[in-house]
N, C-alpha and C positions, 0 to 999 in steps of 0.2 A: 610193547612186550613186557610179559611178567617177569622176572628175575628173580631165580632161585637164591636163597639164603645161605650163604656157604657155612659149614658148622666147623668151628676151625678149634674148640674145647669142647671137652664133656660135659660142661656145666649151659652153654648152647644146645649141644644134644637132649638131655635134661630137659630145658625148657621147650624144646619142639615135640620132645613127645607128650610132653604134660598137655599142652595145647593142640594135641588132635584129638583132646576130647571134644574139642568147641569145634576144631575145623578138621577133618583129614590132612595126613601129612606124606607125601610124596618125594621119598628118600632116594635118591640117588648116587651108588658109591661108584665112584671115579678115578680109574688108573691113569696119570698123565704119564704114562711111559709107553700106554699099550692101545695099539693101533685100533683094535676092536671097542678098546673104551672110550675112542676119540670118536668112532663113527658112531656109538650108542648117544655120545656128547650131542654130534651133530642134530643125531633124530630128537633129542631132548628139547633140543633149539627149535627145532623144526616145529615141535608140538605146540613151544610156548609162544614163537610167535604169530602159531594163527589164533593166539585168544587175546579177548584184552582182559577178560574176565576167569576165572579159576574154581572149578569147588573144591581146590585144595591149597595148602599151602606146600610148596617147592623147597628142597635143603638139596642143596650138594657139599659132598664131603670127599676131599682128594685122598683116596687111601693111603698113598706113599708117606706124602704129607701130614696128615694128622691122622696117624695109626692107632694110636691111641684111642681118638671118636669110632674110629673104623668097627674097634676091637668091642668098645663098647656098646654099639647098633648091637654087632651080631650076637650080644653076651645078653643084653637086654631083651632083645627080640629072641631069642633063641634059635638063631636064622643060621646057618652057614655062611661064612663071608664067599661073597663070588665079586669081582668086577670087570666090566659093570655090573652094575645091579641097581635095580630099580624097584623098591620096596614100600608098599602100599599100607598104610598105618592106621587105624581109627582106636580113639578109647584108649591108647598104649599099646595096641596088641597088633601085630601085621597082620592083614587081610589075605591079600598076596605077595609074591617077590617073583622077579624074573632076572634074569641073566644073559649077556653076551648077544647074540645077533636079534635075538627075540624084541630087545627092545626098541622098537620103531615108533615113529610118530603116530601110526594108527592103530598099533598095539596100545598105546599110553590115552588116545582117545577113545577105543573101546572101552579097556579097561577100570580108568578112572574115570570114565563118565557112568561107567556100570555101576561101579562100587563107592563110588565115593559119597 
């Protein structure tokens, strides 16, 4: 199962954003204290477990623990912060974002495959 890269610094976020020019980036914003976010995280894990290779890089940011990174993502992409939240980024720009109960393995399969 591919493992998401945890973004813990703004510099890591900036590097991941820059790399989205060569391979799209799926960012998952996760609240470690929210049961809805825990469910969405399980769905992300289920999505990743079903794949040996991905058409995207996957990154995760813990929004409470890494608040500056979460804020930088929202500011850079001009997307209102939500958590949980999944954002597909290509060439440094957001393609789509979704939040809460809409983040499912099926949704990610459909949208990442269609938009990556």
